[in-house]
C-alpha positions as CSV (number, residue, x, y, z in Angstrom):
1,X,0.0,0.0,0.0
2,X,1.4,3.4,-0.9
3,X,0.9,6.6,1.1
4,X,0.8,10.1,-0.2
5,X,3.6,12.2,1.2
6,X,2.3,15.4,2.7
7,X,5.0,18.2,2.4
8,X,5.8,19.9,5.7
9,X,7.1,23.0,4.0
10,X,5.5,25.5,1.6
11,X,6.7,25.8,-2.0
12,X,7.6,29.3,-3.2
13,X,6.9,30.1,-6.8
14,X,9.0,33.1,-8.0
15,X,7.8,35.1,-11.0
16,X,9.6,38.0,-12.7
17,X,7.8,40.9,-14.3
18,X,9.5,44.0,-15.7
19,X,9.0,46.2,-18.6
20,X,5.8,46.2,-20.6
21,X,5.8,42.9,-22.5
22,X,3.7,41.1,-19.7
23,X,1.1,42.9,-17.6
24,X,-0.3,42.3,-14.1
25,X,-3.1,40.4,-15.8
26,X,-0.6,37.7,-16.9
27,X,0.9,37.4,-13.4
28,X,-2.5,37.3,-11.8
29,X,-3.7,34.6,-14.3
30,X,-0.7,32.4,-13.6
31,X,-1.1,32.8,-9.8
32,X,-4.8,31.9,-10.1
33,X,-4.0,28.9,-12.2
34,X,-1.4,27.7,-9.7
35,X,-4.0,28.2,-6.9
36,X,-6.5,26.1,-8.9
37,X,-4.2,23.3,-10.0
38,X,-1.3,23.0,-7.6
39,X,-2.3,20.7,-4.8
40,X,0.6,21.5,-2.4
41,X,0.9,24.5,-0.1
42,X,2.5,27.3,-1.9
43,X,3.0,31.1,-2.1
44,X,3.6,33.3,-5.2
45,X,6.3,35.9,-5.1
46,X,6.8,38.4,-7.9
47,X,10.0,40.3,-8.5
48,X,8.9,43.4,-10.4
49,X,9.5,47.0,-11.2
50,X,5.7,47.8,-11.1
51,X,3.3,46.2,-8.5
52,X,0.2,48.1,-9.9
53,X,-2.7,45.7,-10.6
54,X,-1.2,42.6,-8.9
55,X,-3.6,40.5,-6.8
56,X,-3.1,41.2,-3.1
57,X,-2.3,37.6,-2.3
58,X,0.9,37.8,-4.5
59,X,3.9,38.9,-2.4
60,X,6.1,41.4,-4.2
61,X,9.8,42.3,-4.1
62,X,11.7,45.0,-6.0
63,X,14.1,43.8,-8.6
64,X,17.5,43.9,-6.9
65,X,19.8,46.8,-7.9
66,X,22.7,44.4,-8.4
67,X,20.9,43.2,-11.6
68,X,21.1,46.7,-13.0
69,X,24.1,45.5,-15.1
70,X,25.0,41.9,-16.0
71,X,28.3,41.1,-17.7
72,X,28.8,44.8,-18.5
73,X,25.4,45.2,-20.3
74,X,22.2,46.9,-19.1
75,X,19.6,44.6,-17.5
76,X,17.3,45.2,-20.5
77,X,19.9,43.8,-22.9
78,X,21.3,41.1,-20.7
79,X,18.0,39.6,-19.6
80,X,16.0,39.6,-22.7
81,X,12.7,37.7,-22.5
C-alpha cells in the first residue's frame, strides 16, 4: 500500500515581471492557475518594477539593484525575455 507524502514546507513560486511585455493580468492569471491546479501548499512571489494591478495575495519584491548591469550590459539587454 502506498501513502501520499504530505509536504511539511511550503513551495515558493517566484515570478519575474518587468517592462511592458507582460502585464499584471498575466501574473494574476498564472497565480490563479497555480491556486486552482497546484495541490501542495505554496506562495507566489513576484519580483517586479511595477506592482500596480497585482492581486493582493501575491507577495512582491523589487528587482535587486545588483541586476542593473549583467556582464557589463544593461539589464534590459542582458536579460531579454
